[in-house]
C-alpha positions in Angstrom: 0.0 0.0 0.0 1.3 3.4 -0.8 2.2 5.8 2.0 -0.3 8.4 0.9 -3.1 5.8 1.0 -2.1 4.7 4.5 -2.0 8.3 5.7 -5.5 8.8 4.2 -6.9 5.7 5.8 -5.3 6.8 9.1 -6.9 10.2 8.9 -10.3 8.7 8.1 -10.0 6.3 11.0 -8.9 9.1 13.3 -11.8 11.3 12.3 -14.3 8.4 12.8 -12.8 7.6 16.2 -13.0 11.2 17.6 -16.7 11.2 16.9 -17.0 9.0 20.0 -15.8 11.9 22.1 -19.1 13.9 22.3 -20.0 17.1 24.0 -23.2 17.9 25.9 -25.6 20.0 23.9 -28.1 21.0 26.5 -29.9 24.2 27.5 -30.8 24.7 31.1 -34.1 26.3 31.7 -34.1 30.1 31.4 -35.0 31.3 34.8 -35.0 35.0 34.0 -34.4 37.5 31.2 -32.7 40.8 30.8 -34.8 44.0 31.3 -34.5 46.0 28.2 -36.7 47.5 25.5 -38.1 45.1 22.9 -35.7 46.6 20.3 -32.6 46.0 22.5 -33.8 42.5 23.4 -34.3 41.6 19.7 -30.8 42.6 18.9 -29.3 40.8 21.9 -31.3 37.6 21.1 -30.2 37.7 17.4 -26.5 38.5 18.0 -25.7 37.3 21.6 -28.0 34.6 22.9 -26.4 31.6 21.1 -23.4 31.9 23.4 -24.7 34.1 26.2 -27.9 32.4 27.3 -29.5 29.0 27.9 -31.3 29.4 24.6 -28.4 28.2 22.4 -29.3 26.9 18.9 -27.0 24.0 18.3 -26.2 23.8 14.6 -25.5 20.5 12.9 -21.7 21.1 12.9 -21.8 21.4 16.7 -22.2 17.6 16.7 -19.1 16.9 14.5 -15.8 16.5 16.3 -13.4 18.4 16.5 -15.6 21.4 15.6 -18.1 20.3 18.3 -15.4 20.7 20.9 -14.7 24.3 19.9 -18.4 25.2 19.8 -19.0 23.6 23.2 -16.1 25.4 24.7 -17.2 28.8 23.2 -20.7 28.4 24.6 -19.5 27.4 28.0 -17.1 30.3 28.1 -19.8 32.7 26.9 -22.3 31.5 29.5 -19.7 31.8 32.2 -18.9 35.4 31.3 -22.5 36.5 30.8 -25.8 34.5 30.8 -28.9 36.5 29.9 -31.0 33.6 31.1 -29.9 34.2 34.7 -29.6 38.0 34.5 -32.2 38.8 37.1 -30.5 36.6 39.7 -27.4 38.8 39.6 -27.0 41.7 42.0 -28.1 45.0 40.5 -24.5 46.3 40.7 -23.3 43.4 38.7 -26.1 43.8 36.2 -25.0 47.5 35.8 -21.4 46.6 35.4 -22.1 43.9 32.8 -24.5 46.2 30.9 -21.8 48.8 30.6 -19.3 46.2 29.5 -21.6 44.9 26.8 -21.6 48.5 25.4 -17.8 48.6 25.5 -17.4 45.3 23.8 -19.8 46.2 21.0 -18.2 49.7 20.6 -14.8 48.1 20.3 -16.0 45.5 17.8 -15.1 42.6 20.1 -18.6 41.3 20.2 -19.9 39.4 18.4 -16.5 37.7 17.6 -15.3 37.9 14.1 -14.9 34.1 13.9 -18.6 33.7 14.8 -20.3 36.0 12.3 -19.3 34.4 9.0 -21.4 31.3 9.8 -24.0 33.4 11.7 -24.6 36.3 9.5 -27.8 37.3 11.4 -25.5 38.0 14.4 -23.7 40.8 12.5 -24.5 44.2 14.1 -25.4 47.1 11.9 -24.4 50.6 12.9 -28.0 51.2 14.1 -27.8 47.9 16.2 -24.5 49.1 17.7 -25.9 52.5 18.6 -29.0 50.9 20.1 -26.8 48.7 22.4 -24.4 51.5 23.3 -27.3 53.8 24.2 -28.9 51.0 26.3 -25.5 50.2 27.9 -24.9 53.8 28.9 -28.3 53.9 30.6 -27.1 51.3 33.2 -27.8 52.6 36.7 -24.8 53.8 38.6 -24.7 51.9 41.9 -21.3 53.0 43.2 -20.5 49.4 44.1 -20.5 47.8 40.6 -17.0 46.6 41.0 -17.6 44.9 44.3 -19.9 42.1 43.2 -17.6 40.1 40.9 
């Protein structure tokens, strides 16, 4: 057997074997939601909720290793940083801090991530979407203790 054929068969066998290492694709119940205008909520749902809520839509490729591992990791990290489905359980100071941080991330072009938007074009933010989020973020109540609830 030629070397290239052996390598090809080895790659196919490896790809098949790693499919046995699966990731959990669950969504815990949403216990609360963010308080915002319907317009802001619509933009956040469209652009942010797949990684930052318990309402993740798991696309077909999220079940194919090794891509599934990356998707699972990104969602877990996103939920750990900010989960809109548990927003109301957070202290008001933390909510305010996160609300301002959302505005900063959007203003700096860090969210949604550039690697995410090519496959999720609906998540791309227009200038109007960005302004809407920045305006909402700047309306976060100032609590004076926002940094103490981390």
